[in-house]
Backbone as JSON Lines, residues from 0, in Angstrom:
{"i":0,"aa":"M","n":[-14.15,31.04,18.64],"ca":[-15.01,30.72,19.82],"c":[-16.36,30.25,19.27]}
{"i":1,"aa":"L","n":[-16.73,28.94,19.68],"ca":[-18.03,28.4,19.42],"c":[-19.19,28.83,20.32]}
{"i":2,"aa":"V","n":[-20.29,29.28,19.48],"ca":[-21.46,29.71,20.03],"c":[-22.59,28.77,19.7]}
{"i":3,"aa":"I","n":[-23.48,28.29,20.94],"ca":[-24.43,27.34,20.46],"c":[-25.58,28.12,21.06]}
{"i":4,"aa":"Q","n":[-26.67,28.19,20.18],"ca":[-28.01,28.66,20.57],"c":[-28.66,27.49,21.18]}
{"i":5,"aa":"V","n":[-29.05,27.86,22.55],"ca":[-29.78,26.9,23.33],"c":[-31.24,27.5,23.52]}
{"i":6,"aa":"K","n":[-32.38,26.64,23.11],"ca":[-33.77,27.18,23.51],"c":[-34.08,27.08,24.89]}
{"i":7,"aa":"E","n":[-35.1,27.78,25.2],"ca":[-35.56,27.72,26.46],"c":[-36.14,26.42,26.88]}
{"i":8,"aa":"G","n":[-35.8,25.88,27.92],"ca":[-36.24,24.41,28.3],"c":[-35.37,23.41,27.7]}
{"i":9,"aa":"D","n":[-34.46,23.63,26.97],"ca":[-33.6,22.52,26.56],"c":[-32.67,22.09,27.67]}
{"i":10,"aa":"N","n":[-32.43,20.86,27.58],"ca":[-31.48,20.11,28.75],"c":[-30.13,20.37,28.53]}
{"i":11,"aa":"I","n":[-29.23,20.23,29.4],"ca":[-27.71,20.51,29.33],"c":[-27.24,19.37,28.44]}
{"i":12,"aa":"E","n":[-27.76,18.15,28.46],"ca":[-27.08,17.03,27.57],"c":[-27.15,17.48,26.3]}
{"i":13,"aa":"R","n":[-28.29,17.96,25.68],"ca":[-28.61,18.13,24.34],"c":[-27.75,19.3,23.8]}
{"i":14,"aa":"A","n":[-27.54,20.48,24.61],"ca":[-26.58,21.58,24.53],"c":[-25.2,21.09,24.33]}
{"i":15,"aa":"L","n":[-24.76,20.19,25.16],"ca":[-23.41,19.52,25.14],"c":[-23.31,18.87,23.9]}
{"i":16,"aa":"K","n":[-24.11,17.9,23.33],"ca":[-24.16,17.3,22.24],"c":[-24.14,18.12,20.95]}
{"i":17,"aa":"K","n":[-24.71,19.26,20.94],"ca":[-24.66,20.21,19.89],"c":[-23.31,20.84,19.85]}
{"i":18,"aa":"Y","n":[-22.76,21.09,21.09],"ca":[-21.47,21.73,21.09],"c":[-20.32,20.83,20.67]}
{"i":19,"aa":"K","n":[-20.28,19.42,21.13],"ca":[-19.52,18.47,20.61],"c":[-19.58,18.42,19.14]}
{"i":20,"aa":"R","n":[-20.69,18.34,18.5],"ca":[-20.89,18.1,17.08],"c":[-20.24,19.28,16.26]}
{"i":21,"aa":"K","n":[-20.54,20.54,16.86],"ca":[-20.17,21.79,16.06],"c":[-18.57,21.63,16.27]}
{"i":22,"aa":"F","n":[-18.0,21.43,17.4],"ca":[-16.52,21.51,17.64],"c":[-15.99,20.37,16.73]}
{"i":23,"aa":"E","n":[-16.35,19.12,16.55],"ca":[-16.1,18.18,15.59],"c":[-15.79,18.76,14.19]}
{"i":24,"aa":"R","n":[-16.98,19.36,13.76],"ca":[-16.93,20.06,12.42],"c":[-16.14,21.0,12.12]}
{"i":25,"aa":"T","n":[-15.84,21.63,13.05],"ca":[-14.59,22.59,12.93],"c":[-13.32,22.19,12.7]}
{"i":26,"aa":"K","n":[-13.03,20.9,12.91],"ca":[-11.73,20.11,12.91],"c":[-10.67,21.09,13.78]}
{"i":27,"aa":"T","n":[-11.05,21.69,14.78],"ca":[-10.07,22.27,15.68],"c":[-9.15,21.14,16.18]}
{"i":28,"aa":"L","n":[-9.66,20.31,16.64],"ca":[-8.8,19.27,17.38],"c":[-7.66,18.62,16.45]}
{"i":29,"aa":"R","n":[-8.26,18.31,15.27],"ca":[-7.33,17.74,14.3],"c":[-6.31,18.68,13.96]}
{"i":30,"aa":"E","n":[-6.36,20.04,13.87],"ca":[-5.45,20.76,13.6],"c":[-4.42,21.11,14.82]}
{"i":31,"aa":"L","n":[-5.11,21.17,15.98],"ca":[-4.09,21.17,17.09],"c":[-3.05,20.02,17.15]}
{"i":32,"aa":"R","n":[-3.59,18.68,16.86],"ca":[-2.78,17.73,17.02],"c":[-1.6,17.71,15.53]}
{"i":33,"aa":"A","n":[-2.08,18.41,14.81],"ca":[-1.17,18.38,13.43],"c":[-0.17,19.48,13.79]}
{"i":34,"aa":"R","n":[-0.43,20.4,14.55],"ca":[0.54,21.47,15.03],"c":[1.37,20.99,16.02]}
{"i":35,"aa":"K","n":[1.09,19.88,16.6],"ca":[2.09,19.48,17.87],"c":[3.41,19.08,17.21]}
{"i":36,"aa":"T","n":[3.47,18.57,16.0],"ca":[4.76,18.06,15.6],"c":[4.87,18.66,14.16]}
{"i":37,"aa":"Y","n":[6.23,18.82,13.94],"ca":[6.41,19.34,12.6],"c":[6.77,18.2,11.44]}
{"i":38,"aa":"T","n":[6.17,18.33,10.31],"ca":[6.29,17.43,9.27],"c":[7.15,18.18,8.13]}
{"i":39,"aa":"K","n":[8.13,17.66,7.66],"ca":[8.72,18.25,6.53],"c":[7.79,18.34,5.42]}
{"i":40,"aa":"P","n":[8.03,19.28,4.43],"ca":[7.11,19.39,3.31],"c":[7.25,18.04,2.38]}
{"i":41,"aa":"C","n":[8.45,17.52,2.23],"ca":[8.72,16.42,1.29],"c":[7.77,15.23,2.01]}
{"i":42,"aa":"V","n":[7.77,15.01,3.34],"ca":[7.1,14.0,4.01],"c":[5.63,14.19,3.8]}
{"i":43,"aa":"G","n":[5.08,15.38,3.9],"ca":[3.88,15.78,3.69],"c":[3.42,15.46,2.42]}
{"i":44,"aa":"N","n":[4.23,15.73,1.49],"ca":[3.74,15.64,0.19],"c":[3.77,14.1,-0.07]}
{"i":45,"aa":"R","n":[4.7,13.45,0.47],"ca":[4.61,11.86,0.26],"c":[3.33,11.21,0.73]}
{"i":46,"aa":"D","n":[2.95,11.64,1.79],"ca":[1.65,11.36,2.5],"c":[0.44,11.36,1.68]}
{"i":47,"aa":"A","n":[0.62,12.76,1.15],"ca":[-0.62,13.28,0.3],"c":[-0.69,12.48,-0.98]}
{"i":48,"aa":"R","n":[0.43,12.14,-1.65],"ca":[0.6,11.22,-2.81],"c":[-0.11,9.83,-2.36]}
{"i":49,"aa":"R","n":[0.36,9.38,-1.24],"ca":[-0.05,7.94,-0.98],"c":[-1.48,7.81,-0.73]}
{"i":50,"aa":"K","n":[-2.03,8.93,0.02],"ca":[-3.61,9.11,0.06],"c":[-4.09,9.07,-1.22]}
{"i":51,"aa":"A","n":[-3.66,9.77,-2.04],"ca":[-4.45,9.9,-3.51],"c":[-4.22,8.6,-4.22]}
{"i":52,"aa":"I","n":[-3.1,8.01,-4.17],"ca":[-3.23,6.53,-4.73],"c":[-4.13,5.66,-4.2]}
{"i":53,"aa":"Y","n":[-4.28,5.64,-2.85],"ca":[-5.2,4.8,-2.1],"c":[-6.69,5.09,-2.46]}
{"i":54,"aa":"V","n":[-6.91,6.38,-2.55],"ca":[-8.56,6.91,-2.93],"c":[-8.75,6.24,-4.23]}
{"i":55,"aa":"E","n":[-7.71,6.64,-5.29],"ca":[-7.86,6.16,-6.57],"c":[-8.03,4.65,-6.69]}
{"i":56,"aa":"T","n":[-7.5,3.96,-5.89],"ca":[-7.65,2.31,-6.04],"c":[-9.0,1.93,-5.51]}
{"i":57,"aa":"L","n":[-9.41,2.8,-4.47],"ca":[-10.8,2.5,-3.97],"c":[-11.71,2.84,-5.13]}
{"i":58,"aa":"K","n":[-11.57,3.84,-5.65],"ca":[-12.56,4.3,-6.73],"c":[-12.56,3.22,-7.98]}
{"i":59,"aa":"R","n":[-11.41,2.87,-8.21],"ca":[-11.2,1.93,-9.42],"c":[-12.0,0.51,-9.03]}
{"i":60,"aa":"L","n":[-11.73,0.14,-7.73],"ca":[-12.59,-1.03,-7.19],"c":[-14.03,-0.9,-6.96]}
{"i":61,"aa":"A","n":[-14.39,0.35,-6.87],"ca":[-15.87,0.64,-6.94],"c":[-16.55,0.48,-8.15]}
{"i":62,"aa":"D","n":[-15.8,1.01,-9.09],"ca":[-16.26,1.07,-10.45],"c":[-16.23,-0.33,-11.27]}
{"i":63,"aa":"G","n":[-15.44,-1.09,-10.62],"ca":[-15.5,-2.52,-11.1],"c":[-14.35,-2.95,-12.2]}
{"i":64,"aa":"E","n":[-13.52,-2.22,-12.17],"ca":[-12.39,-2.26,-13.22],"c":[-11.37,-3.35,-12.81]}
């Protein structure tokens, strides 16, 4: 459960903005979407490997190789 400290005199929009930001940082929504469908471990490993390769190529391009 998320708890937001609201100061006396703060408007509701600011409190909602704080709540949304905190909710996004906890990655709750991402976890819920990931739990909706089952991915086999081999598919998950394949995706992780592809992401690692992609990140590595970005790093190499940034370094100028």
